[in-house]
N, C-alpha and C positions, 0 to 999 in steps of 0.2 A: 766804209758804208755809214758808220755811225756819224762821222763828220758831215757826210752828205745829207743824211736824214735831219740832223740838227739844223744845217743851213737851209734846207728846203722848207722845213716847217716854220722856221723863224721868218723866212721870206713871206710865206703865205699868211702867217698870223699877223705880221706887221702890215702886209699889203691890205688885208681885210679889216684892219683896225681903223675905225672912222676918225680917230684922233691923230693918226699918223699919216703924213704924206712924205714919201721919200724925196730926197733931193735927187737931182739927176745923177750925181756921182754915186749915191747909195744904191739907186735903182740899177745902174749898170754894174756896180760891184757885185751885187747879188746875181744878176743874170749871167755875167761872164764866169763867175765862180761855179754856178750850176752847170753851165756849158762845159767847163773844164772837167768837172766831175763826170759828166756824161762821156766825155772823151776818154777818161781813165777807165770807165766801166767797159768800154769796148776792148781794152787791153786785158782786163780781168775775165771777161766773158766773150771770147771771140765769136761764138755763135750768135751774139746779139749786136754784132758790129754795125749792121745796117740801122737797127733801131736806135742805137747810141748816136750814130751820125745824124739821124733825123732829129733826135732830141737836142743835140748840140746846135744844129742849124736853127731850130725853133727858138732856143734860148738866146742865141746871138742875134736873131732878127726881132726880138722884142723891142718895142718902141716906147720911149719915155712919154711921148705925146699921147699914145694910146692909153698908157697907164694913167695919165692925168685926166683923160676923158672918163675912164673907168671910175676914178676917185670922185669926180664931179657927179657922176650918175648915182653913186652910192649915197651921197649927201642929200639927194632929192627926196 
């Protein structure tokens, strides 16, 4: 969990930093790693399997283009 928390907060801190824009590779590295952690959580907490599966799908469906639009709107 500690590694997940570190990764998750690093992602959001960097995502919201006006001076940082992820490359496509960086963006997908974060989202895929977070999705993988969600998948592992379903193994650790079987009663949360459905929530973990939804979270995994959410992270895997994140779009780099949507991220770039978000960054552009932040700079306005």
